[in-house]
ChimeraX commands (.cxc) that place a marker at each C-alpha (Angstrom):
marker #1 position 106.53,110.06,116.51 radius 0.5
marker #1 position 106.49,107.29,113.92 radius 0.5
marker #1 position 105.90,107.91,110.22 radius 0.5
marker #1 position 104.46,104.67,108.87 radius 0.5
marker #1 position 104.67,105.48,105.15 radius 0.5
marker #1 position 107.86,106.80,103.55 radius 0.5
marker #1 position 109.91,105.98,100.45 radius 0.5
marker #1 position 113.65,105.94,99.83 radius 0.5
marker #1 position 115.63,105.44,96.63 radius 0.5
marker #1 position 118.63,103.15,96.90 radius 0.5
marker #1 position 121.93,104.25,95.31 radius 0.5
marker #1 position 122.87,105.66,92.94 radius 0.5
marker #1 position 121.38,108.83,94.45 radius 0.5
marker #1 position 121.95,111.06,91.45 radius 0.5
marker #1 position 119.81,113.39,89.34 radius 0.5
marker #1 position 118.02,110.49,87.62 radius 0.5
marker #1 position 114.24,111.04,87.75 radius 0.5
marker #1 position 112.28,108.73,90.06 radius 0.5
marker #1 position 110.60,106.22,87.77 radius 0.5
marker #1 position 109.89,102.52,87.26 radius 0.5
marker #1 position 108.38,100.15,84.69 radius 0.5
marker #1 position 105.13,98.61,85.95 radius 0.5
marker #1 position 103.76,95.11,85.62 radius 0.5
marker #1 position 101.67,96.10,82.58 radius 0.5
marker #1 position 104.69,97.60,80.80 radius 0.5
marker #1 position 103.76,101.23,81.45 radius 0.5
marker #1 position 106.18,103.69,83.02 radius 0.5
marker #1 position 105.40,105.65,86.18 radius 0.5
marker #1 position 107.39,108.75,87.03 radius 0.5
marker #1 position 107.29,110.70,90.26 radius 0.5
marker #1 position 108.28,114.29,90.95 radius 0.5
marker #1 position 111.93,114.60,91.93 radius 0.5
marker #1 position 115.12,112.61,91.58 radius 0.5
marker #1 position 116.86,109.68,93.25 radius 0.5
marker #1 position 119.00,112.26,95.04 radius 0.5
marker #1 position 115.89,113.98,96.43 radius 0.5
marker #1 position 114.67,110.66,97.83 radius 0.5
marker #1 position 118.00,109.61,99.34 radius 0.5
marker #1 position 118.27,108.03,102.77 radius 0.5
marker #1 position 120.23,111.03,104.00 radius 0.5
marker #1 position 117.48,113.43,102.96 radius 0.5
marker #1 position 114.89,111.27,104.71 radius 0.5
marker #1 position 116.93,111.22,107.91 radius 0.5
marker #1 position 117.42,115.01,107.77 radius 0.5
marker #1 position 113.68,115.55,107.28 radius 0.5
marker #1 position 112.90,113.17,110.15 radius 0.5
marker #1 position 115.28,115.06,112.43 radius 0.5
marker #1 position 113.74,118.38,111.44 radius 0.5
marker #1 position 110.25,117.13,112.28 radius 0.5
marker #1 position 111.28,115.14,115.37 radius 0.5
marker #1 position 110.25,111.81,113.83 radius 0.5
marker #1 position 111.73,108.99,115.92 radius 0.5
marker #1 position 111.03,106.06,113.58 radius 0.5
marker #1 position 109.81,105.48,110.04 radius 0.5
marker #1 position 108.57,102.62,107.89 radius 0.5
marker #1 position 110.06,102.51,104.39 radius 0.5
marker #1 position 107.94,100.95,101.65 radius 0.5
marker #1 position 109.54,98.51,99.25 radius 0.5
marker #1 position 109.18,99.55,95.61 radius 0.5
marker #1 position 111.03,97.54,92.99 radius 0.5
marker #1 position 112.93,99.81,90.62 radius 0.5
marker #1 position 113.35,102.33,93.44 radius 0.5
marker #1 position 114.50,100.16,96.34 radius 0.5
marker #1 position 114.76,96.37,96.47 radius 0.5
marker #1 position 113.79,94.19,99.41 radius 0.5
marker #1 position 117.44,93.24,99.79 radius 0.5
marker #1 position 118.60,96.85,100.02 radius 0.5
marker #1 position 115.71,97.68,102.33 radius 0.5
marker #1 position 117.00,94.94,104.62 radius 0.5
marker #1 position 120.43,96.59,104.61 radius 0.5
marker #1 position 118.95,99.98,105.47 radius 0.5
marker #1 position 116.90,98.62,108.38 radius 0.5
marker #1 position 119.83,96.62,109.74 radius 0.5
marker #1 position 122.08,99.68,109.71 radius 0.5
marker #1 position 119.40,102.05,111.07 radius 0.5
marker #1 position 117.46,100.59,113.97 radius 0.5
marker #1 position 114.82,103.33,113.79 radius 0.5
marker #1 position 113.94,102.45,110.18 radius 0.5
marker #1 position 111.77,99.47,109.28 radius 0.5
marker #1 position 110.83,97.94,105.93 radius 0.5
marker #1 position 107.70,96.69,104.19 radius 0.5
marker #1 position 108.28,94.19,101.39 radius 0.5
marker #1 position 107.37,94.51,97.73 radius 0.5
marker #1 position 106.36,91.54,95.56 radius 0.5
marker #1 position 106.47,91.48,91.77 radius 0.5
marker #1 position 102.88,90.34,91.09 radius 0.5
marker #1 position 100.40,89.81,93.97 radius 0.5
marker #1 position 98.27,87.50,91.77 radius 0.5
marker #1 position 101.19,85.20,90.96 radius 0.5
marker #1 position 101.63,82.25,93.37 radius 0.5
marker #1 position 105.37,83.01,93.33 radius 0.5
marker #1 position 104.63,86.17,95.33 radius 0.5
marker #1 position 104.05,83.99,98.40 radius 0.5
marker #1 position 107.66,82.78,98.26 radius 0.5
marker #1 position 108.91,86.32,97.58 radius 0.5
marker #1 position 107.13,87.53,100.69 radius 0.5
marker #1 position 108.31,84.65,102.84 radius 0.5
marker #1 position 111.92,85.37,101.83 radius 0.5
marker #1 position 111.49,89.07,102.51 radius 0.5
marker #1 position 110.18,88.42,106.02 radius 0.5
marker #1 position 112.30,85.45,107.09 radius 0.5
marker #1 position 115.60,86.29,105.36 radius 0.5
marker #1 position 115.45,90.07,105.00 radius 0.5
marker #1 position 113.57,90.68,108.28 radius 0.5
marker #1 position 110.98,93.01,106.72 radius 0.5
marker #1 position 107.92,93.54,108.88 radius 0.5
marker #1 position 105.05,94.15,106.46 radius 0.5
marker #1 position 103.86,94.06,102.86 radius 0.5
marker #1 position 103.15,96.98,100.53 radius 0.5
marker #1 position 100.68,96.53,97.67 radius 0.5
marker #1 position 99.89,99.11,95.00 radius 0.5
marker #1 position 96.72,98.41,92.97 radius 0.5
marker #1 position 97.84,100.80,90.22 radius 0.5
marker #1 position 101.45,99.72,89.77 radius 0.5
marker #1 position 100.60,96.07,90.42 radius 0.5
marker #1 position 97.49,96.31,88.19 radius 0.5
marker #1 position 95.02,94.48,90.46 radius 0.5
marker #1 position 92.18,95.21,92.86 radius 0.5
marker #1 position 92.24,94.16,96.52 radius 0.5
marker #1 position 89.04,92.18,95.91 radius 0.5
marker #1 position 90.65,89.97,93.24 radius 0.5
marker #1 position 90.38,86.32,94.36 radius 0.5
marker #1 position 93.89,85.66,93.03 radius 0.5
marker #1 position 95.50,87.73,95.82 radius 0.5
marker #1 position 93.79,85.83,98.66 radius 0.5
marker #1 position 96.64,83.28,99.06 radius 0.5
marker #1 position 99.15,86.12,99.44 radius 0.5
marker #1 position 97.05,87.88,102.06 radius 0.5
marker #1 position 96.52,84.59,103.87 radius 0.5
marker #1 position 100.32,84.31,103.96 radius 0.5
marker #1 position 100.53,87.67,105.72 radius 0.5
marker #1 position 98.23,86.30,108.40 radius 0.5
marker #1 position 100.47,83.25,108.79 radius 0.5
marker #1 position 103.56,85.49,109.00 radius 0.5
marker #1 position 101.75,87.86,111.39 radius 0.5
marker #1 position 102.49,90.98,109.38 radius 0.5
marker #1 position 100.24,93.83,108.16 radius 0.5
marker #1 position 99.66,94.89,104.57 radius 0.5
marker #1 position 99.60,98.54,103.53 radius 0.5
marker #1 position 97.45,98.93,100.41 radius 0.5
marker #1 position 97.70,102.10,98.31 radius 0.5
marker #1 position 94.25,103.69,98.06 radius 0.5
marker #1 position 94.68,106.87,96.04 radius 0.5
marker #1 position 93.54,107.31,92.40 radius 0.5
marker #1 position 97.04,107.71,90.96 radius 0.5
marker #1 position 98.52,107.28,88.43 radius 0.5
marker #1 position 95.65,107.99,86.00 radius 0.5
marker #1 position 93.80,105.05,84.52 radius 0.5
marker #1 position 93.51,103.00,87.72 radius 0.5
marker #1 position 90.74,104.78,89.64 radius 0.5
marker #1 position 88.64,101.64,90.02 radius 0.5
marker #1 position 91.58,99.58,91.31 radius 0.5
marker #1 position 92.07,101.95,94.24 radius 0.5
marker #1 position 88.51,102.24,95.54 radius 0.5
marker #1 position 88.47,101.44,99.28 radius 0.5
marker #1 position 85.40,99.21,99.05 radius 0.5
marker #1 position 87.61,96.45,97.61 radius 0.5
marker #1 position 89.17,96.15,101.06 radius 0.5
marker #1 position 85.78,95.40,102.57 radius 0.5
marker #1 position 85.51,92.42,100.19 radius 0.5
marker #1 position 89.08,91.33,100.92 radius 0.5
marker #1 position 88.39,91.31,104.66 radius 0.5
marker #1 position 85.33,89.14,104.08 radius 0.5
marker #1 position 87.59,86.50,102.54 radius 0.5
marker #1 position 90.56,86.94,104.92 radius 0.5
marker #1 position 89.02,88.25,108.15 radius 0.5
marker #1 position 92.22,87.95,110.19 radius 0.5
marker #1 position 94.29,90.10,107.82 radius 0.5
marker #1 position 95.69,93.34,109.22 radius 0.5
marker #1 position 95.22,96.03,106.58 radius 0.5
marker #1 position 96.46,99.61,106.53 radius 0.5
marker #1 position 94.59,101.72,103.97 radius 0.5
marker #1 position 97.17,104.00,102.38 radius 0.5
marker #1 position 96.12,107.66,102.01 radius 0.5
marker #1 position 92.80,106.80,103.77 radius 0.5
marker #1 position 91.17,106.50,100.35 radius 0.5
marker #1 position 92.15,110.09,99.45 radius 0.5
marker #1 position 89.08,111.72,97.89 radius 0.5
marker #1 position 87.06,108.67,98.96 radius 0.5
marker #1 position 87.90,109.30,102.62 radius 0.5
marker #1 position 84.24,109.00,103.64 radius 0.5
marker #1 position 84.55,105.26,103.02 radius 0.5
marker #1 position 86.79,105.12,106.10 radius 0.5
marker #1 position 83.65,105.60,108.20 radius 0.5
marker #1 position 82.94,101.97,107.32 radius 0.5
marker #1 position 86.24,100.44,106.16 radius 0.5
marker #1 position 88.52,101.70,108.94 radius 0.5
marker #1 position 86.08,100.51,111.59 radius 0.5
marker #1 position 86.41,96.91,110.47 radius 0.5
marker #1 position 88.46,94.65,112.72 radius 0.5
marker #1 position 92.21,95.17,112.20 radius 0.5
marker #1 position 91.80,97.79,109.47 radius 0.5
marker #1 position 93.53,101.14,109.90 radius 0.5
marker #1 position 93.51,104.35,107.87 radius 0.5
marker #1 position 96.90,105.89,107.04 radius 0.5
marker #1 position 96.64,109.66,106.87 radius 0.5
marker #1 position 98.94,110.86,104.07 radius 0.5
marker #1 position 97.29,113.17,101.50 radius 0.5
marker #1 position 93.81,112.10,102.61 radius 0.5
marker #1 position 93.68,113.96,105.92 radius 0.5
marker #1 position 95.21,117.09,104.41 radius 0.5
marker #1 position 92.78,116.96,101.48 radius 0.5
marker #1 position 89.91,116.72,103.94 radius 0.5
marker #1 position 91.18,119.80,105.79 radius 0.5
marker #1 position 91.53,121.75,102.52 radius 0.5
marker #1 position 87.94,120.98,101.53 radius 0.5
marker #1 position 86.39,121.39,104.97 radius 0.5
marker #1 position 87.27,122.84,108.37 radius 0.5
marker #1 position 89.50,121.72,111.24 radius 0.5
marker #1 position 86.31,121.15,113.20 radius 0.5
marker #1 position 85.05,118.81,110.48 radius 0.5
marker #1 position 88.31,116.85,110.46 radius 0.5
marker #1 position 88.23,116.53,114.25 radius 0.5
marker #1 position 84.67,115.18,114.16 radius 0.5
marker #1 position 85.56,112.83,111.32 radius 0.5
marker #1 position 88.54,111.41,113.21 radius 0.5
marker #1 position 86.39,110.80,116.27 radius 0.5
marker #1 position 83.72,109.11,114.15 radius 0.5
marker #1 position 86.26,106.80,112.50 radius 0.5
marker #1 position 87.92,106.21,115.86 radius 0.5
marker #1 position 91.23,107.68,117.01 radius 0.5
marker #1 position 92.68,104.20,117.48 radius 0.5
marker #1 position 91.92,103.38,113.83 radius 0.5
marker #1 position 94.19,106.06,112.35 radius 0.5
marker #1 position 97.95,105.95,111.82 radius 0.5
marker #1 position 100.13,108.85,110.77 radius 0.5
marker #1 position 102.02,108.59,107.50 radius 0.5
marker #1 position 103.45,111.18,105.12 radius 0.5
marker #1 position 104.26,109.26,101.90 radius 0.5
marker #1 position 107.61,111.08,101.97 radius 0.5
marker #1 position 109.39,110.62,98.62 radius 0.5
marker #1 position 111.67,113.60,98.76 radius 0.5
marker #1 position 110.85,117.17,99.86 radius 0.5
marker #1 position 107.07,117.29,99.22 radius 0.5
marker #1 position 106.11,119.03,102.49 radius 0.5
marker #1 position 103.49,116.44,103.43 radius 0.5
marker #1 position 105.35,115.29,106.54 radius 0.5
marker #1 position 105.20,118.80,107.99 radius 0.5
marker #1 position 101.61,119.40,106.88 radius 0.5
marker #1 position 100.36,116.17,108.43 radius 0.5
marker #1 position 102.00,116.82,111.79 radius 0.5
marker #1 position 100.76,120.41,111.99 radius 0.5
marker #1 position 97.24,119.36,111.06 radius 0.5
marker #1 position 97.03,116.51,113.57 radius 0.5
marker #1 position 98.33,118.77,116.35 radius 0.5
marker #1 position 95.59,121.33,115.54 radius 0.5
marker #1 position 92.75,118.83,115.87 radius 0.5
marker #1 position 90.32,119.03,118.78 radius 0.5
marker #1 position 91.69,115.90,120.42 radius 0.5
marker #1 position 93.40,115.18,123.69 radius 0.5
marker #1 position 97.18,115.03,123.82 radius 0.5
marker #1 position 97.00,111.27,124.29 radius 0.5
marker #1 position 94.74,110.86,121.27 radius 0.5
marker #1 position 97.12,112.86,119.09 radius 0.5
marker #1 position 100.06,110.78,120.33 radius 0.5
marker #1 position 98.14,107.62,119.43 radius 0.5
marker #1 position 97.69,108.77,115.83 radius 0.5
marker #1 position 101.27,110.07,115.60 radius 0.5
marker #1 position 102.90,106.86,116.72 radius 0.5
marker #1 position 101.35,104.77,119.44 radius 0.5
marker #1 position 98.82,103.06,117.16 radius 0.5
marker #1 position 101.35,101.92,114.56 radius 0.5
marker #1 position 103.78,100.95,117.31 radius 0.5
marker #1 position 101.20,98.48,118.61 radius 0.5
marker #1 position 100.41,97.14,115.14 radius 0.5
marker #1 position 104.09,96.52,114.36 radius 0.5
marker #1 position 105.20,95.64,117.90 radius 0.5
marker #1 position 107.89,98.33,117.79 radius 0.5
marker link #1:1,2 radius 0.2
marker link #1:2,3 radius 0.2
marker link #1:3,4 radius 0.2
marker link #1:4,5 radius 0.2
marker link #1:5,6 radius 0.2
marker link #1:6,7 radius 0.2
marker link #1:7,8 radius 0.2
marker link #1:8,9 radius 0.2
marker link #1:9,10 radius 0.2
marker link #1:10,11 radius 0.2
marker link #1:11,12 radius 0.2
marker link #1:12,13 radius 0.2
marker link #1:13,14 radius 0.2
marker link #1:14,15 radius 0.2
marker link #1:15,16 radius 0.2
marker link #1:16,17 radius 0.2
marker link #1:17,18 radius 0.2
marker link #1:18,19 radius 0.2
marker link #1:19,20 radius 0.2
marker link #1:20,21 radius 0.2
marker link #1:21,22 radius 0.2
marker link #1:22,23 radius 0.2
marker link #1:23,24 radius 0.2
marker link #1:24,25 radius 0.2
marker link #1:25,26 radius 0.2
marker link #1:26,27 radius 0.2
marker link #1:27,28 radius 0.2
marker link #1:28,29 radius 0.2
marker link #1:29,30 radius 0.2
marker link #1:30,31 radius 0.2
marker link #1:31,32 radius 0.2
marker link #1:32,33 radius 0.2
marker link #1:33,34 radius 0.2
marker link #1:34,35 radius 0.2
marker link #1:35,36 radius 0.2
marker link #1:36,37 radius 0.2
marker link #1:37,38 radius 0.2
marker link #1:38,39 radius 0.2
marker link #1:39,40 radius 0.2
marker link #1:40,41 radius 0.2
marker link #1:41,42 radius 0.2
marker link #1:42,43 radius 0.2
marker link #1:43,44 radius 0.2
marker link #1:44,45 radius 0.2
marker link #1:45,46 radius 0.2
marker link #1:46,47 radius 0.2
marker link #1:47,48 radius 0.2
marker link #1:48,49 radius 0.2
marker link #1:49,50 radius 0.2
marker link #1:50,51 radius 0.2
marker link #1:51,52 radius 0.2
marker link #1:52,53 radius 0.2
marker link #1:53,54 radius 0.2
marker link #1:54,55 radius 0.2
marker link #1:55,56 radius 0.2
marker link #1:56,57 radius 0.2
marker link #1:57,58 radius 0.2
marker link #1:58,59 radius 0.2
marker link #1:59,60 radius 0.2
marker link #1:60,61 radius 0.2
marker link #1:61,62 radius 0.2
marker link #1:62,63 radius 0.2
marker link #1:63,64 radius 0.2
marker link #1:64,65 radius 0.2
marker link #1:65,66 radius 0.2
marker link #1:66,67 radius 0.2
marker link #1:67,68 radius 0.2
marker link #1:68,69 radius 0.2
marker link #1:69,70 radius 0.2
marker link #1:70,71 radius 0.2
marker link #1:71,72 radius 0.2
marker link #1:72,73 radius 0.2
marker link #1:73,74 radius 0.2
marker link #1:74,75 radius 0.2
marker link #1:75,76 radius 0.2
marker link #1:76,77 radius 0.2
marker link #1:77,78 radius 0.2
marker link #1:78,79 radius 0.2
marker link #1:79,80 radius 0.2
marker link #1:80,81 radius 0.2
marker link #1:81,82 radius 0.2
marker link #1:82,83 radius 0.2
marker link #1:83,84 radius 0.2
marker link #1:84,85 radius 0.2
marker link #1:85,86 radius 0.2
marker link #1:86,87 radius 0.2
marker link #1:87,88 radius 0.2
marker link #1:88,89 radius 0.2
marker link #1:89,90 radius 0.2
marker link #1:90,91 radius 0.2
marker link #1:91,92 radius 0.2
marker link #1:92,93 radius 0.2
marker link #1:93,94 radius 0.2
marker link #1:94,95 radius 0.2
marker link #1:95,96 radius 0.2
marker link #1:96,97 radius 0.2
marker link #1:97,98 radius 0.2
marker link #1:98,99 radius 0.2
marker link #1:99,100 radius 0.2
marker link #1:100,101 radius 0.2
marker link #1:101,102 radius 0.2
marker link #1:102,103 radius 0.2
marker link #1:103,104 radius 0.2
marker link #1:104,105 radius 0.2
marker link #1:105,106 radius 0.2
marker link #1:106,107 radius 0.2
marker link #1:107,108 radius 0.2
marker link #1:108,109 radius 0.2
marker link #1:109,110 radius 0.2
marker link #1:110,111 radius 0.2
marker link #1:111,112 radius 0.2
marker link #1:112,113 radius 0.2
marker link #1:113,114 radius 0.2
marker link #1:114,115 radius 0.2
marker link #1:115,116 radius 0.2
marker link #1:116,117 radius 0.2
marker link #1:117,118 radius 0.2
marker link #1:118,119 radius 0.2
marker link #1:119,120 radius 0.2
marker link #1:120,121 radius 0.2
marker link #1:121,122 radius 0.2
marker link #1:122,123 radius 0.2
marker link #1:123,124 radius 0.2
marker link #1:124,125 radius 0.2
marker link #1:125,126 radius 0.2
marker link #1:126,127 radius 0.2
marker link #1:127,128 radius 0.2
marker link #1:128,129 radius 0.2
marker link #1:129,130 radius 0.2
marker link #1:130,131 radius 0.2
marker link #1:131,132 radius 0.2
marker link #1:132,133 radius 0.2
marker link #1:133,134 radius 0.2
marker link #1:134,135 radius 0.2
marker link #1:135,136 radius 0.2
marker link #1:136,137 radius 0.2
marker link #1:137,138 radius 0.2
marker link #1:138,139 radius 0.2
marker link #1:139,140 radius 0.2
marker link #1:140,141 radius 0.2
marker link #1:141,142 radius 0.2
marker link #1:142,143 radius 0.2
marker link #1:143,144 radius 0.2
marker link #1:144,145 radius 0.2
marker link #1:145,146 radius 0.2
marker link #1:146,147 radius 0.2
marker link #1:147,148 radius 0.2
marker link #1:148,149 radius 0.2
marker link #1:149,150 radius 0.2
marker link #1:150,151 radius 0.2
marker link #1:151,152 radius 0.2
marker link #1:152,153 radius 0.2
marker link #1:153,154 radius 0.2
marker link #1:154,155 radius 0.2
marker link #1:155,156 radius 0.2
marker link #1:156,157 radius 0.2
marker link #1:157,158 radius 0.2
marker link #1:158,159 radius 0.2
marker link #1:159,160 radius 0.2
marker link #1:160,161 radius 0.2
marker link #1:161,162 radius 0.2
marker link #1:162,163 radius 0.2
marker link #1:163,164 radius 0.2
marker link #1:164,165 radius 0.2
marker link #1:165,166 radius 0.2
marker link #1:166,167 radius 0.2
marker link #1:167,168 radius 0.2
marker link #1:168,169 radius 0.2
marker link #1:169,170 radius 0.2
marker link #1:170,171 radius 0.2
marker link #1:171,172 radius 0.2
marker link #1:172,173 radius 0.2
marker link #1:173,174 radius 0.2
marker link #1:174,175 radius 0.2
marker link #1:175,176 radius 0.2
marker link #1:176,177 radius 0.2
marker link #1:177,178 radius 0.2
marker link #1:178,179 radius 0.2
marker link #1:179,180 radius 0.2
marker link #1:180,181 radius 0.2
marker link #1:181,182 radius 0.2
marker link #1:182,183 radius 0.2
marker link #1:183,184 radius 0.2
marker link #1:184,185 radius 0.2
marker link #1:185,186 radius 0.2
marker link #1:186,187 radius 0.2
marker link #1:187,188 radius 0.2
marker link #1:188,189 radius 0.2
marker link #1:189,190 radius 0.2
marker link #1:190,191 radius 0.2
marker link #1:191,192 radius 0.2
marker link #1:192,193 radius 0.2
marker link #1:193,194 radius 0.2
marker link #1:194,195 radius 0.2
marker link #1:195,196 radius 0.2
marker link #1:196,197 radius 0.2
marker link #1:197,198 radius 0.2
marker link #1:198,199 radius 0.2
marker link #1:199,200 radius 0.2
marker link #1:200,201 radius 0.2
marker link #1:201,202 radius 0.2
marker link #1:202,203 radius 0.2
marker link #1:203,204 radius 0.2
marker link #1:204,205 radius 0.2
marker link #1:205,206 radius 0.2
marker link #1:206,207 radius 0.2
marker link #1:207,208 radius 0.2
marker link #1:208,209 radius 0.2
marker link #1:209,210 radius 0.2
marker link #1:210,211 radius 0.2
marker link #1:211,212 radius 0.2
marker link #1:212,213 radius 0.2
marker link #1:213,214 radius 0.2
marker link #1:214,215 radius 0.2
marker link #1:215,216 radius 0.2
marker link #1:216,217 radius 0.2
marker link #1:217,218 radius 0.2
marker link #1:218,219 radius 0.2
marker link #1:219,220 radius 0.2
marker link #1:220,221 radius 0.2
marker link #1:221,222 radius 0.2
marker link #1:222,223 radius 0.2
marker link #1:223,224 radius 0.2
marker link #1:224,225 radius 0.2
marker link #1:225,226 radius 0.2
marker link #1:226,227 radius 0.2
marker link #1:227,228 radius 0.2
marker link #1:228,229 radius 0.2
marker link #1:229,230 radius 0.2
marker link #1:230,231 radius 0.2
marker link #1:231,232 radius 0.2
marker link #1:232,233 radius 0.2
marker link #1:233,234 radius 0.2
marker link #1:234,235 radius 0.2
marker link #1:235,236 radius 0.2
marker link #1:236,237 radius 0.2
marker link #1:237,238 radius 0.2
marker link #1:238,239 radius 0.2
marker link #1:239,240 radius 0.2
marker link #1:240,241 radius 0.2
marker link #1:241,242 radius 0.2
marker link #1:242,243 radius 0.2
marker link #1:243,244 radius 0.2
marker link #1:244,245 radius 0.2
marker link #1:245,246 radius 0.2
marker link #1:246,247 radius 0.2
marker link #1:247,248 radius 0.2
marker link #1:248,249 radius 0.2
marker link #1:249,250 radius 0.2
marker link #1:250,251 radius 0.2
marker link #1:251,252 radius 0.2
marker link #1:252,253 radius 0.2
marker link #1:253,254 radius 0.2
marker link #1:254,255 radius 0.2
marker link #1:255,256 radius 0.2
marker link #1:256,257 radius 0.2
marker link #1:257,258 radius 0.2
marker link #1:258,259 radius 0.2
marker link #1:259,260 radius 0.2
marker link #1:260,261 radius 0.2
marker link #1:261,262 radius 0.2
marker link #1:262,263 radius 0.2
marker link #1:263,264 radius 0.2
marker link #1:264,265 radius 0.2
marker link #1:265,266 radius 0.2
marker link #1:266,267 radius 0.2
marker link #1:267,268 radius 0.2
view
């Protein structure tokens, strides 16, 4: 199995709360500490859940691209997605190029809340065009958190982005969360995939397993990738795996969601 969406805090892994200052000067704080989100804790949780590989998201203030490079070099089953300071700034293109060519990171992570942008902003088109040139995917956070950025995270922005950069490979983080119905359109676009963390489990809480199974088939099994958004012991890794294994799908279809699909996207 491959978890395509996890987070790790670089040292020091102490009792300091997980937090960062965002591009607009606001502070975001997550539940837990840098110790909770340590590499060792991630590896222990992966072992417990029989996760073979994972993709760690860059997140400046939590883990730098440079340290992410070190982690992936020392752990061949861990891979990194780059973070850029400001997706609308032309300098982000050079940040990304360095992250991929020098640090050997294999994707880009964008966060419309923390970066304070929308995926339909024309200013980010050059950066996304760069991902096409570099042949890497972009995972875009699509969950209305933290508060105050609901509009930024609406999945329909990705439809507009794909219109402008049709060859971009986009992974929709959290499958839109409470806007998961948008995946019936968005995740069926060419080279767009829905990442399951928090969205699939929310769907199961609000509906039935039968509903989730039908929804997955409607979106397309090959258009979903398993992710947990692990950021310390939040239980979502376990919940996602148990839920996917309960779905009315064939063994092969479940294996595709749990690893085969993202393996093909990332050429793992």
